[in-house]
KOLLUMLO-876706 format. One record per atom (N, C-alpha, C): residue number from 1; residue in one letter; atom name; x, y, z. Coordinates in pm, whole numbers. Layout:
N
num / residuo / atomo / X / Y / Z
NUM / A / CA / X / Y / Z .
...
***
This chain:
163
num / residuo / atomo / X / Y / Z
1 / M / N / -349 / -1845 / 2188 .
1 / M / CA / -396 / -1728 / 2119 .
1 / M / C / -302 / -1687 / 2002 .
2 / A / N / -172 / -1693 / 2026 .
2 / A / CA / -77 / -1649 / 1923 .
2 / A / C / -88 / -1745 / 1801 .
3 / T / N / -110 / -1872 / 1821 .
3 / T / CA / -119 / -1966 / 1709 .
3 / T / C / -237 / -1932 / 1620 .
4 / S / N / -355 / -1913 / 1681 .
4 / S / CA / -466 / -1885 / 1600 .
4 / S / C / -458 / -1750 / 1527 .
5 / T / N / -397 / -1652 / 1586 .
5 / T / CA / -374 / -1524 / 1525 .
5 / T / C / -283 / -1537 / 1404 .
6 / I / N / -171 / -1605 / 1419 .
6 / I / CA / -76 / -1613 / 1311 .
6 / I / C / -135 / -1693 / 1195 .
7 / S / N / -225 / -1789 / 1224 .
7 / S / CA / -282 / -1866 / 1113 .
7 / S / C / -383 / -1778 / 1033 .
8 / T / N / -429 / -1671 / 1094 .
8 / T / CA / -520 / -1582 / 1020 .
8 / T / C / -449 / -1487 / 934 .
9 / L / N / -322 / -1472 / 950 .
9 / L / CA / -242 / -1382 / 859 .
9 / L / C / -229 / -1452 / 724 .
10 / Q / N / -280 / -1385 / 621 .
10 / Q / CA / -274 / -1440 / 486 .
10 / Q / C / -147 / -1395 / 418 .
11 / S / N / -108 / -1469 / 316 .
11 / S / CA / 4 / -1428 / 238 .
11 / S / C / -44 / -1314 / 142 .
12 / F / N / 42 / -1218 / 117 .
12 / F / CA / 7 / -1102 / 38 .
12 / F / C / -12 / -1150 / -107 .
13 / P / N / -114 / -1105 / -176 .
13 / P / CA / -202 / -994 / -146 .
13 / P / C / -337 / -1032 / -92 .
14 / G / N / -350 / -1141 / -26 .
14 / G / CA / -476 / -1190 / 30 .
14 / G / C / -535 / -1092 / 132 .
15 / S / N / -661 / -1099 / 155 .
15 / S / CA / -732 / -1016 / 253 .
15 / S / C / -671 / -1042 / 388 .
16 / G / N / -648 / -935 / 461 .
16 / G / CA / -590 / -942 / 595 .
16 / G / C / -440 / -956 / 596 .
17 / S / N / -377 / -952 / 481 .
17 / S / CA / -234 / -974 / 475 .
17 / S / C / -159 / -843 / 500 .
18 / I / N / -33 / -855 / 519 .
18 / I / CA / 60 / -739 / 543 .
18 / I / C / 143 / -726 / 417 .
19 / P / N / 129 / -613 / 344 .
19 / P / CA / 216 / -597 / 225 .
19 / P / C / 367 / -604 / 261 .
20 / P / N / 445 / -674 / 179 .
20 / P / CA / 588 / -673 / 207 .
20 / P / C / 650 / -539 / 175 .
21 / A / N / 773 / -515 / 228 .
21 / A / CA / 838 / -385 / 208 .
21 / A / C / 862 / -355 / 60 .
22 / C / N / 891 / -455 / -18 .
22 / C / CA / 915 / -436 / -162 .
22 / C / C / 792 / -388 / -240 .
23 / F / N / 673 / -399 / -177 .
23 / F / CA / 548 / -351 / -238 .
23 / F / C / 556 / -197 / -248 .
24 / Y / N / 620 / -133 / -157 .
24 / Y / CA / 628 / 13 / -154 .
24 / Y / C / 744 / 59 / -239 .
25 / N / N / 712 / 127 / -349 .
25 / N / CA / 820 / 173 / -436 .
25 / N / C / 777 / 308 / -501 .
26 / I / N / 855 / 356 / -586 .
26 / I / CA / 834 / 490 / -644 .
26 / I / C / 711 / 492 / -739 .
27 / Q / N / 669 / 378 / -788 .
27 / Q / CA / 560 / 374 / -886 .
27 / Q / C / 420 / 385 / -817 .
28 / G / N / 412 / 337 / -690 .
28 / G / CA / 287 / 354 / -622 .
28 / G / C / 182 / 241 / -643 .
29 / L / N / 74 / 256 / -573 .
29 / L / CA / -37 / 158 / -580 .
29 / L / C / -94 / 147 / -721 .
30 / A / N / -109 / 261 / -791 .
30 / A / CA / -162 / 257 / -925 .
30 / A / C / -87 / 165 / -1015 .
31 / N / N / 47 / 169 / -1010 .
31 / N / CA / 124 / 80 / -1092 .
31 / N / C / 111 / -63 / -1051 .
32 / W / N / 104 / -95 / -925 .
32 / W / CA / 79 / -228 / -876 .
32 / W / C / -50 / -283 / -929 .
33 / L / N / -156 / -200 / -921 .
33 / L / CA / -288 / -239 / -972 .
33 / L / C / -289 / -260 / -1120 .
34 / N / N / -210 / -179 / -1194 .
34 / N / CA / -204 / -199 / -1339 .
34 / N / C / -136 / -333 / -1371 .
35 / Q / N / -39 / -377 / -1285 .
35 / Q / CA / 23 / -505 / -1305 .
35 / Q / C / -60 / -623 / -1251 .
36 / N / N / -153 / -593 / -1159 .
36 / N / CA / -240 / -696 / -1096 .
36 / N / C / -384 / -649 / -1112 .
37 / P / N / -437 / -644 / -1231 .
37 / P / CA / -567 / -581 / -1262 .
37 / P / C / -685 / -648 / -1197 .
38 / T / N / -674 / -770 / -1153 .
38 / T / CA / -790 / -833 / -1088 .
38 / T / C / -824 / -765 / -950 .
39 / Y / N / -730 / -691 / -897 .
39 / Y / CA / -755 / -623 / -770 .
39 / Y / C / -814 / -484 / -788 .
40 / K / N / -822 / -439 / -913 .
40 / K / CA / -877 / -305 / -937 .
40 / K / C / -1020 / -294 / -895 .
41 / I / N / -1099 / -395 / -913 .
41 / I / CA / -1243 / -390 / -870 .
41 / I / C / -1256 / -359 / -722 .
42 / N / N / -1159 / -407 / -640 .
42 / N / CA / -1166 / -379 / -501 .
42 / N / C / -1150 / -229 / -469 .
43 / F / N / -1084 / -157 / -556 .
43 / F / CA / -1060 / -15 / -530 .
43 / F / C / -1159 / 73 / -610 .
44 / A / N / -1257 / 9 / -669 .
44 / A / CA / -1358 / 86 / -750 .
44 / A / C / -1430 / 183 / -656 .
45 / N / N / -1442 / 306 / -705 .
45 / N / CA / -1517 / 412 / -637 .
45 / N / C / -1457 / 447 / -499 .
46 / T / N / -1327 / 429 / -476 .
46 / T / CA / -1263 / 471 / -356 .
46 / T / C / -1220 / 618 / -370 .
47 / R / N / -1172 / 673 / -258 .
47 / R / CA / -1120 / 812 / -268 .
47 / R / C / -999 / 821 / -356 .
48 / T / N / -921 / 711 / -366 .
48 / T / CA / -802 / 713 / -447 .
48 / T / C / -833 / 702 / -594 .
49 / F / N / -930 / 621 / -632 .
49 / F / CA / -961 / 601 / -774 .
49 / F / C / -1113 / 624 / -790 .
50 / P / N / -1160 / 746 / -777 .
50 / P / CA / -1304 / 773 / -781 .
50 / P / C / -1362 / 747 / -921 .
51 / N / N / -1281 / 747 / -1025 .
51 / N / CA / -1335 / 722 / -1163 .
51 / N / C / -1331 / 575 / -1202 .
52 / L / N / -1289 / 490 / -1116 .
52 / L / CA / -1288 / 347 / -1143 .
52 / L / C / -1416 / 289 / -1093 .
53 / Y / N / -1506 / 253 / -1183 .
53 / Y / CA / -1640 / 204 / -1139 .
53 / Y / C / -1643 / 57 / -1135 .
54 / P / N / -1718 / 2 / -1043 .
54 / P / CA / -1740 / -143 / -1042 .
54 / P / C / -1805 / -193 / -1166 .
55 / A / N / -1778 / -316 / -1207 .
55 / A / CA / -1838 / -377 / -1325 .
55 / A / C / -1989 / -378 / -1313 .
56 / S / N / -2042 / -384 / -1193 .
56 / S / CA / -2186 / -387 / -1174 .
56 / S / C / -2256 / -261 / -1223 .
57 / Y / N / -2180 / -153 / -1226 .
57 / Y / CA / -2235 / -28 / -1279 .
57 / Y / C / -2267 / -37 / -1425 .
58 / S / N / -2199 / -130 / -1498 .
58 / S / CA / -2220 / -140 / -1640 .
58 / S / C / -2361 / -179 / -1673 .
59 / T / N / -2428 / -250 / -1582 .
59 / T / CA / -2570 / -283 / -1608 .
59 / T / C / -2662 / -165 / -1594 .
60 / I / N / -2623 / -67 / -1514 .
60 / I / CA / -2700 / 58 / -1495 .
60 / I / C / -2676 / 152 / -1611 .
61 / F / N / -2554 / 168 / -1648 .
61 / F / CA / -2523 / 264 / -1753 .
61 / F / C / -2504 / 193 / -1888 .
62 / S / N / -2597 / 209 / -1976 .
62 / S / CA / -2589 / 139 / -2104 .
62 / S / C / -2468 / 176 / -2182 .
63 / T / N / -2413 / 299 / -2162 .
63 / T / CA / -2291 / 340 / -2235 .
63 / T / C / -2180 / 247 / -2198 .
64 / F / N / -2169 / 208 / -2067 .
64 / F / CA / -2065 / 117 / -2026 .
64 / F / C / -2075 / -17 / -2097 .
65 / N / N / -2202 / -59 / -2113 .
65 / N / CA / -2222 / -190 / -2183 .
65 / N / C / -2175 / -182 / -2328 .
66 / I / N / -2214 / -70 / -2391 .
66 / I / CA / -2177 / -55 / -2533 .
66 / I / C / -2028 / -50 / -2552 .
67 / L / N / -1959 / 19 / -2460 .
67 / L / CA / -1812 / 32 / -2466 .
67 / L / C / -1739 / -90 / -2417 .
68 / G / N / -1817 / -184 / -2354 .
68 / G / CA / -1749 / -306 / -2302 .
68 / G / C / -1660 / -269 / -2181 .
69 / Y / N / -1709 / -185 / -2097 .
69 / Y / CA / -1634 / -134 / -1980 .
69 / Y / C / -1594 / -251 / -1890 .
70 / D / N / -1471 / -257 / -1857 .
70 / D / CA / -1422 / -358 / -1766 .
70 / D / C / -1319 / -287 / -1676 .
71 / P / N / -1341 / -278 / -1542 .
71 / P / CA / -1247 / -209 / -1457 .
71 / P / C / -1107 / -258 / -1466 .
72 / E / N / -1086 / -385 / -1497 .
72 / E / CA / -948 / -442 / -1509 .
72 / E / C / -873 / -380 / -1623 .
73 / N / N / -942 / -323 / -1722 .
73 / N / CA / -874 / -265 / -1837 .
73 / N / C / -852 / -114 / -1828 .
74 / V / N / -896 / -54 / -1715 .
74 / V / CA / -881 / 88 / -1700 .
74 / V / C / -738 / 119 / -1652 .
75 / P / N / -660 / 195 / -1732 .
75 / P / CA / -524 / 227 / -1684 .
75 / P / C / -530 / 332 / -1572 .
76 / L / N / -450 / 309 / -1469 .
76 / L / CA / -446 / 398 / -1356 .
76 / L / C / -317 / 473 / -1355 .
77 / C / N / -317 / 599 / -1311 .
77 / C / CA / -200 / 685 / -1305 .
77 / C / C / -158 / 708 / -1159 .
78 / S / N / -27 / 705 / -1145 .
78 / S / CA / 26 / 734 / -1010 .
78 / S / C / 4 / 879 / -970 .
79 / N / N / -4 / 901 / -842 .
79 / N / CA / -18 / 1043 / -790 .
79 / N / C / 112 / 1122 / -812 .
80 / I / N / 223 / 1051 / -825 .
80 / I / CA / 349 / 1121 / -847 .
80 / I / C / 389 / 1089 / -991 .
81 / T / N / 389 / 1183 / -1078 .
81 / T / CA / 409 / 1156 / -1219 .
81 / T / C / 547 / 1216 / -1273 .
82 / T / N / 580 / 1333 / -1224 .
82 / T / CA / 699 / 1397 / -1280 .
82 / T / C / 794 / 1437 / -1163 .
83 / L / N / 915 / 1388 / -1180 .
83 / L / CA / 1017 / 1418 / -1078 .
83 / L / C / 1149 / 1459 / -1153 .
84 / S / N / 1211 / 1561 / -1097 .
84 / S / CA / 1342 / 1594 / -1148 .
84 / S / C / 1442 / 1479 / -1112 .
85 / Q / N / 1563 / 1483 / -1168 .
85 / Q / CA / 1655 / 1385 / -1135 .
85 / Q / C / 1691 / 1385 / -986 .
86 / Y / N / 1704 / 1508 / -930 .
86 / Y / CA / 1728 / 1524 / -788 .
86 / Y / C / 1618 / 1469 / -704 .
87 / Q / N / 1492 / 1504 / -744 .
87 / Q / CA / 1377 / 1460 / -669 .
87 / Q / C / 1368 / 1307 / -671 .
88 / S / N / 1397 / 1248 / -790 .
88 / S / CA / 1391 / 1106 / -804 .
88 / S / C / 1493 / 1036 / -713 .
89 / L / N / 1613 / 1090 / -711 .
89 / L / CA / 1715 / 1032 / -624 .
89 / L / C / 1678 / 1044 / -475 .
90 / K / N / 1623 / 1164 / -440 .
90 / K / CA / 1584 / 1185 / -301 .
90 / K / C / 1469 / 1093 / -263 .
91 / Y / N / 1373 / 1076 / -353 .
91 / Y / CA / 1261 / 991 / -329 .
91 / Y / C / 1305 / 842 / -316 .
92 / R / N / 1395 / 802 / -400 .
92 / R / CA / 1443 / 662 / -389 .
92 / R / C / 1517 / 641 / -260 .
93 / T / N / 1594 / 739 / -212 .
93 / T / CA / 1663 / 728 / -87 .
93 / T / C / 1560 / 721 / 31 .
94 / Q / N / 1458 / 802 / 20 .
94 / Q / CA / 1359 / 803 / 128 .
94 / Q / C / 1275 / 671 / 126 .
95 / I / N / 1246 / 620 / 8 .
95 / I / CA / 1174 / 491 / -5 .
95 / I / C / 1255 / 380 / 54 .
96 / S / N / 1387 / 385 / 29 .
96 / S / CA / 1477 / 283 / 84 .
96 / S / C / 1473 / 285 / 240 .
97 / L / N / 1478 / 407 / 298 .
97 / L / CA / 1471 / 416 / 442 .
97 / L / C / 1330 / 365 / 488 .
98 / F / N / 1226 / 409 / 421 .
98 / F / CA / 1093 / 361 / 460 .
98 / F / C / 1088 / 209 / 458 .
99 / Q / N / 1139 / 147 / 350 .
99 / Q / CA / 1142 / -1 / 345 .
99 / Q / C / 1218 / -65 / 459 .
100 / K / N / 1331 / -5 / 495 .
100 / K / CA / 1409 / -52 / 604 .
100 / K / C / 1333 / -55 / 733 .
101 / V / N / 1273 / 59 / 770 .
101 / V / CA / 1193 / 70 / 892 .
101 / V / C / 1071 / -21 / 888 .
102 / Y / N / 1008 / -25 / 774 .
102 / Y / CA / 890 / -106 / 758 .
102 / Y / C / 924 / -253 / 774 .
103 / T / N / 1033 / -295 / 721 .
103 / T / CA / 1076 / -437 / 729 .
103 / T / C / 1096 / -472 / 876 .
104 / I / N / 1171 / -395 / 947 .
104 / I / CA / 1200 / -417 / 1089 .
104 / I / C / 1072 / -420 / 1169 .
105 / N / N / 982 / -321 / 1149 .
105 / N / CA / 854 / -317 / 1225 .
105 / N / C / 764 / -431 / 1190 .
106 / S / N / 759 / -465 / 1064 .
106 / S / CA / 677 / -579 / 1022 .
106 / S / C / 727 / -709 / 1081 .
107 / N / N / 852 / -733 / 1078 .
107 / N / CA / 912 / -852 / 1138 .
107 / N / C / 885 / -855 / 1290 .
108 / A / N / 898 / -739 / 1352 .
108 / A / CA / 872 / -729 / 1499 .
108 / A / C / 727 / -768 / 1531 .
109 / Y / N / 636 / -719 / 1450 .
109 / Y / CA / 498 / -752 / 1468 .
109 / Y / C / 473 / -897 / 1449 .
110 / I / N / 518 / -956 / 1342 .
110 / I / CA / 499 / -1097 / 1311 .
110 / I / C / 557 / -1182 / 1421 .
111 / N / N / 676 / -1138 / 1471 .
111 / N / CA / 736 / -1212 / 1582 .
111 / N / C / 651 / -1204 / 1708 .
112 / F / N / 589 / -1087 / 1729 .
112 / F / CA / 500 / -1074 / 1844 .
112 / F / C / 377 / -1168 / 1832 .
113 / I / N / 326 / -1177 / 1713 .
113 / I / CA / 209 / -1264 / 1687 .
113 / I / C / 246 / -1410 / 1714 .
114 / S / N / 363 / -1449 / 1666 .
114 / S / CA / 403 / -1588 / 1677 .
114 / S / C / 457 / -1631 / 1814 .
115 / T / N / 524 / -1535 / 1887 .
115 / T / CA / 582 / -1569 / 2016 .
115 / T / C / 514 / -1506 / 2134 .
116 / G / N / 439 / -1396 / 2111 .
116 / G / CA / 374 / -1328 / 2222 .
116 / G / C / 467 / -1232 / 2292 .
117 / Q / N / 595 / -1220 / 2248 .
117 / Q / CA / 686 / -1123 / 2304 .
117 / Q / C / 655 / -984 / 2253 .
118 / A / N / 666 / -887 / 2339 .
118 / A / CA / 637 / -750 / 2300 .
118 / A / C / 726 / -709 / 2185 .
119 / P / N / 668 / -644 / 2087 .
119 / P / CA / 747 / -605 / 1967 .
119 / P / C / 843 / -487 / 2001 .
120 / I / N / 956 / -498 / 1943 .
120 / I / CA / 1056 / -389 / 1956 .
120 / I / C / 1064 / -322 / 1813 .
121 / Y / N / 1006 / -205 / 1803 .
121 / Y / CA / 1002 / -139 / 1675 .
121 / Y / C / 1132 / -61 / 1652 .
122 / Y / N / 1151 / -20 / 1530 .
122 / Y / CA / 1273 / 50 / 1488 .
122 / Y / C / 1295 / 173 / 1573 .
123 / T / N / 1421 / 194 / 1610 .
123 / T / CA / 1463 / 315 / 1683 .
123 / T / C / 1555 / 393 / 1592 .
124 / F / N / 1519 / 521 / 1569 .
124 / F / CA / 1599 / 606 / 1480 .
124 / F / C / 1727 / 643 / 1547 .
125 / I / N / 1836 / 644 / 1466 .
125 / I / CA / 1970 / 673 / 1518 .
125 / I / C / 1997 / 822 / 1536 .
126 / S / N / 1915 / 904 / 1468 .
126 / S / CA / 1934 / 1050 / 1483 .
126 / S / C / 1806 / 1124 / 1447 .
127 / Y / N / 1804 / 1247 / 1486 .
127 / Y / CA / 1689 / 1332 / 1450 .
127 / Y / C / 1680 / 1345 / 1298 .
128 / Q / N / 1793 / 1352 / 1229 .
128 / Q / CA / 1799 / 1363 / 1087 .
128 / Q / C / 1732 / 1240 / 1021 .
129 / E / N / 1764 / 1122 / 1070 .
129 / E / CA / 1705 / 1002 / 1011 .
129 / E / C / 1555 / 1003 / 1039 .
130 / K / N / 1507 / 1043 / 1152 .
130 / K / CA / 1366 / 1054 / 1182 .
130 / K / C / 1296 / 1151 / 1091 .
131 / Y / N / 1365 / 1264 / 1063 .
131 / Y / CA / 1312 / 1367 / 973 .
131 / Y / C / 1299 / 1312 / 833 .
132 / E / N / 1404 / 1238 / 786 .
132 / E / CA / 1400 / 1178 / 654 .
132 / E / C / 1289 / 1074 / 642 .
133 / Y / N / 1270 / 999 / 748 .
133 / Y / CA / 1163 / 897 / 752 .
133 / Y / C / 1026 / 969 / 747 .
134 / N / N / 1005 / 1073 / 817 .
134 / N / CA / 883 / 1149 / 815 .
134 / N / C / 855 / 1198 / 674 .
135 / S / N / 957 / 1246 / 605 .
135 / S / CA / 941 / 1289 / 466 .
135 / S / C / 904 / 1171 / 375 .
136 / A / N / 964 / 1059 / 399 .
136 / A / CA / 936 / 937 / 323 .
136 / A / C / 790 / 893 / 342 .
137 / V / N / 744 / 900 / 468 .
137 / V / CA / 605 / 863 / 503 .
137 / V / C / 506 / 952 / 425 .
138 / A / N / 537 / 1085 / 421 .
138 / A / CA / 452 / 1176 / 347 .
138 / A / C / 445 / 1140 / 201 .
139 / L / N / 559 / 1100 / 138 .
139 / L / CA / 561 / 1058 / -2 .
139 / L / C / 488 / 927 / -21 .
140 / V / N / 511 / 833 / 68 .
140 / V / CA / 446 / 699 / 57 .
140 / V / C / 292 / 717 / 70 .
141 / N / N / 247 / 807 / 162 .
141 / N / CA / 109 / 833 / 179 .
141 / N / C / 41 / 884 / 52 .
142 / K / N / 120 / 957 / -32 .
142 / K / CA / 62 / 1004 / -157 .
142 / K / C / 42 / 894 / -255 .
143 / S / N / 131 / 792 / -254 .
143 / S / CA / 124 / 686 / -351 .
143 / S / C / 54 / 562 / -302 .
144 / Y / N / 41 / 546 / -172 .
144 / Y / CA / -24 / 430 / -111 .
144 / Y / C / -123 / 475 / -6 .
145 / P / N / -251 / 482 / -39 .
145 / P / CA / -355 / 521 / 52 .
145 / P / C / -386 / 410 / 151 .
146 / F / N / -326 / 412 / 268 .
146 / F / CA / -340 / 307 / 365 .
146 / F / C / -488 / 279 / 403 .
147 / R / N / -564 / 385 / 420 .
147 / R / CA / -705 / 365 / 457 .
147 / R / C / -781 / 290 / 348 .
148 / D / N / -764 / 332 / 221 .
148 / D / CA / -829 / 265 / 113 .
148 / D / C / -783 / 122 / 95 .
149 / M / N / -653 / 101 / 118 .
149 / M / CA / -601 / -38 / 109 .
149 / M / C / -660 / -127 / 215 .
150 / A / N / -683 / -73 / 336 .
150 / A / CA / -746 / -147 / 440 .
150 / A / C / -892 / -176 / 413 .
151 / E / N / -961 / -74 / 365 .
151 / E / CA / -1105 / -88 / 338 .
151 / E / C / -1135 / -173 / 217 .
152 / A / N / -1053 / -157 / 111 .
152 / A / CA / -1084 / -221 / -15 .
152 / A / C / -1043 / -371 / -17 .
153 / V / N / -924 / -403 / 40 .
153 / V / CA / -876 / -537 / 31 .
153 / V / C / -848 / -598 / 166 .
154 / G / N / -843 / -517 / 268 .
154 / G / CA / -817 / -569 / 402 .
154 / G / C / -668 / -577 / 433 .
155 / W / N / -588 / -518 / 346 .
155 / W / CA / -442 / -519 / 375 .
155 / W / C / -422 / -432 / 501 .
156 / K / N / -324 / -474 / 583 .
156 / K / CA / -305 / -397 / 707 .
156 / K / C / -157 / -371 / 730 .
157 / V / N / -138 / -262 / 805 .
157 / V / CA / -4 / -231 / 856 .
157 / V / C / -27 / -218 / 1008 .
158 / P / N / -6 / -326 / 1079 .
158 / P / CA / -41 / -331 / 1222 .
158 / P / C / 64 / -278 / 1314 .
159 / F / N / 138 / -178 / 1272 .
159 / F / CA / 238 / -112 / 1354 .
159 / F / C / 249 / 33 / 1309 .
160 / P / N / 311 / 116 / 1393 .
160 / P / CA / 313 / 258 / 1362 .
160 / P / C / 386 / 292 / 1232 .
161 / I / N / 316 / 365 / 1147 .
161 / I / CA / 377 / 414 / 1019 .
161 / I / C / 398 / 563 / 1033 .
162 / G / N / 308 / 628 / 1094 .
162 / G / CA / 295 / 775 / 1089 .
162 / G / C / 409 / 858 / 1135 .
163 / I / N / 390 / 986 / 1112 .
163 / I / CA / 490 / 1084 / 1141 .
163 / I / C / 480 / 1119 / 1282 .
***
């Protein structure tokens, strides 16, 4: 069973893949999509990007045809646009903690898939670290809509993220 399951895990950004920790950064999903525009169509008309229309809509709306509408050319803006220097430093610290926890949990899950041994997820060393992680998750949730990512492309986070 473990062998067939691990073979179904695709490399990122394929459908069913697990985004790597470095995917999560201060720029958010919008920036990643701007750098990888072929994936924009997958997020067309989602809760995150409601104004990004699928190319098929261009046949319905003649204005889109006239303008040469192409979802890949639509610039997307991050949900987090303005940060003070302190906020930026704090956010980068929290993202770093999120990436650390995410990496350990992701590796534990992949190890579980490949060996069948129960995963051992990250254990916080203090209440303060758990509090900082919860804050990081709240910020990451603003920039990376996990539900839309799962529905649009099939990316998954098969371990606990939440607060």
